[in-house]
C-alpha positions as CSV (number, residue, x, y, z in Angstrom):
1,Y,7.5,-6.2,19.2
2,Y,5.2,-4.9,17.3
3,G,4.6,-7.4,14.2
4,D,2.9,-7.2,11.2
5,Q,0.0,-9.5,12.6
6,Q,-0.9,-7.2,15.7
7,A,-0.8,-4.0,13.0
8,L,-3.2,-5.9,10.9
9,E,-5.4,-6.8,14.3
10,D,-5.0,-3.3,15.2
11,G,-6.0,-1.6,11.4
12,T,-2.2,-0.2,11.5
13,L,-1.6,-2.2,8.2
14,I,-4.0,-3.3,5.7
15,D,-3.5,-6.6,3.8
16,L,-4.2,-6.1,0.3
17,G,-4.7,-9.6,-0.9
18,T,-8.2,-8.7,1.1
19,V,-8.7,-5.6,-0.7
20,F,-7.4,-6.6,-4.6
21,L,-9.4,-10.2,-4.4
22,Q,-10.0,-10.8,-7.6
23,A,-6.4,-9.3,-8.9
24,E,-2.6,-10.6,-8.7
25,L,-1.0,-8.0,-6.1
26,P,1.4,-6.0,-8.1
27,V,5.3,-6.5,-7.9
28,A,7.6,-3.8,-7.2
29,P,11.1,-3.8,-9.4
30,N,12.6,-5.9,-6.8
31,G,10.4,-8.8,-7.0
32,L,8.8,-8.7,-3.7
33,V,4.5,-8.4,-4.0
34,I,3.3,-5.1,-2.7
35,N,0.7,-7.0,0.1
36,R,0.6,-4.4,3.0
37,C,0.0,-0.8,2.6
38,T,-0.8,1.8,6.0
39,S,-4.1,2.5,7.1
40,A,-3.5,6.3,6.1
41,V,-2.9,5.5,2.6
42,F,-6.4,3.2,2.4
43,S,-8.0,5.7,4.0
44,A,-6.2,8.4,1.1
45,F,-7.2,5.8,-1.7
46,V,-10.4,4.1,-0.5
47,K,-13.6,5.6,-0.8
48,E,-17.2,4.1,-0.3
49,G,-19.9,5.2,-3.1
50,D,-23.5,6.4,-2.9
51,D,-24.3,2.9,-3.8
52,G,-22.4,1.1,-0.8
53,I,-19.8,-0.2,-2.8
54,T,-16.4,0.5,-1.8
55,E,-14.0,1.6,-4.7
56,T,-10.3,0.6,-5.0
57,R,-9.3,1.8,-8.1
58,K,-7.6,4.7,-7.0
59,L,-5.6,2.4,-4.0
60,W,-4.6,0.2,-7.1
61,Q,-3.4,3.3,-9.4
62,A,-1.5,4.6,-6.0
63,V,0.3,1.1,-5.3
64,K,0.8,0.9,-9.1
65,A,2.7,5.0,-8.9
66,S,4.6,4.3,-6.4
67,T,7.6,1.8,-8.0
68,Q,10.0,4.5,-9.0
69,K,13.1,3.5,-7.5
70,E,15.5,6.7,-6.3
71,D,19.0,7.5,-6.1
72,D,18.8,7.1,-2.8
73,G,17.8,2.7,-3.4
74,W,14.3,3.5,-1.6
75,F,10.9,2.6,-4.3
76,K,9.1,5.9,-4.3
77,G,6.1,7.8,-5.9
78,N,3.5,10.5,-6.4
79,F,-0.4,10.0,-6.9
80,E,-3.5,12.9,-6.6
81,G,-0.1,15.2,-4.9
82,K,0.1,12.8,-2.1
83,D,4.3,11.2,-1.5
84,L,3.7,7.6,-1.1
85,W,7.0,5.3,-0.2
86,L,7.7,1.0,-0.4
87,L,9.5,-0.6,2.1
88,P,10.2,-4.1,2.9
89,N,8.1,-5.4,5.5
90,E,8.2,-8.7,7.6
91,T,6.4,-10.6,5.2
92,E,9.1,-10.6,3.0
93,G,6.4,-8.3,0.8
94,M,6.4,-4.7,0.7
95,T,4.4,-2.4,2.7
96,L,2.8,1.1,0.2
97,M,3.1,4.4,3.4
98,L,3.1,8.2,3.4
99,P,6.3,9.0,4.6
100,S,4.2,10.9,7.7
101,D,3.6,7.0,8.4
102,Y,7.1,5.9,8.6
């Protein structure tokens, strides 16, 4: 069994609560908190600036862009040309991922 805790420990998943410290985590239209993203999503949208400050604004925008419910019942979105999926996770939250992460 490969669970949430192991995925956090090995870096496959990122706990968004540790990224967005000052903000309430966004909630998907199904009422679940978007509390995880894959490392691929994190790498795509989080950059460290020349001043050493990590910029997370684009990740926040990507999370918000991924909350459209499609006809197939999945939550999908697109941000900066990247398709994004939101799927339920074992923590009773949602995980933001790229289709290739599935």
